[in-house]
N, C-alpha and C positions, 0 to 999 in steps of 0.2 A: 524479471520486472524490472525495465529501463529505472536508475535514479531520479530522473526527470520526471518520470511519470510518478511515482514515489512521493516526490516532493511536492507535486502537482496535487496529491488526494491527502498527505498528511497535513495536520493545522499548520499555518504561517509561522513560518520561524520570527524570532525573538532576537532583536539587537543584543549583542554582545555575547552570540553563540561560538565566536572565532576561535576564544580559547580551549573550548572541547573539542572544538574540528581540529584546531592544530594538534592535540594532545594523540587525537584517533590517526591523523595522520604518521605523527613521528611513531606511532604504535606499530602501524602497519607496514612503513620503510623500514622500520628495524626487525621485521619477520613475523611480527605478531599478527593474530587473527581477531576478529572480532565475530559474533553469530550473527545469526539472518535476522534483520530487521523484520517486523509483522504489521498488518494493519489490520483494527477491530472492523468487522462489516458486520452491517444487519440488514437484512430483506425483509419484505411484506410475506407473512403465512400465505398469499392469496399465490405467492410464485408456486408452492407445492400443488396446488391447482392448474398450475399454467396461465395465470395470471400476473404478466409480466409488466403491467402498465406503472406501477409505482418503483420508480428508480432503487436500487441499495443507496445506503449510506454508510461511507466511513466516519465511525464515533471515538475511534482512538488508533492511535501508531504507538510502535517503539523503533526506535534507530533512524529518525531524521538526521541527527550529526554522522551516524555512519554512514549514510547517502550520500551527505557531502562530501565527505573524507574520500569514499569509494568513487565520485563522481571526479573529485580533484585528481587522484592520482590513476583511475582508468578510464577516464572519459564517461561516456554513457551507457556504456555495455549493460546489458542484461544481469544482473544479481538474483540471487535464490532470496523471494518473500515471502514469509510465511501469511497466509490470511486466515485471520480466525473470526469464526461466527458466533453472534448472540445464540441464544435459547438452544444451546447443545446441539446445535446443529454440526455435523461431522464432516470429513469429505467424503464418508463413504454413502452419504445424504446428498449430495450432489449430482444432480441428474446433470446431462449434456445439455440438457434445457437451461438448465440453473446458470452452469459453469457459461454458457453462451451469452445469457441476460447479463452476468456477473462483469464479463469483458466489452458489452456493448455501450453502458453507461451508469455511473456513480456518482452521488453526491459526495463531493471533497468534506473533509473535517471542518468543523469551525463554524458556530452559530451565525456568523457573519455571512458566511458562504454557503447559506441553505438554500438561497435561490440557483446557486449555479449547478447546472449536471454537466459534468466533461463526459465527451463521447470516448471510447476506447476505439481499438484491442487496448489494453492496460496490460496484459501479462500473456504468457507461453505458458498452457499446461505441462509440467513433469510430476510423473508419477513414479 
């Protein structure tokens, strides 16, 4: 996933985040590494029956500062992002149709953005 896409889907950044981002940039520049960021996603149980009328939505994330730092150093080149699902859904439960629907439209995280639905594609599937 491109950092810009991740940042659109994750909750809005707060002011004063620069110090945390700068520390990660310095860490990466000195040869350090960071774990893959993740998005927590929920989709309707109706998706399992083939009804994709309701979009999935992001309800949590981890790694926004890492993505900003990565974007500063490497531009908007895609990086590994883990998608975690509610309700015990595992990757083996994701049918090609569900993956396609996930990559089509998602409501970004944040109560003030619930009315916004972003259109994909958001990611490339790597297994």
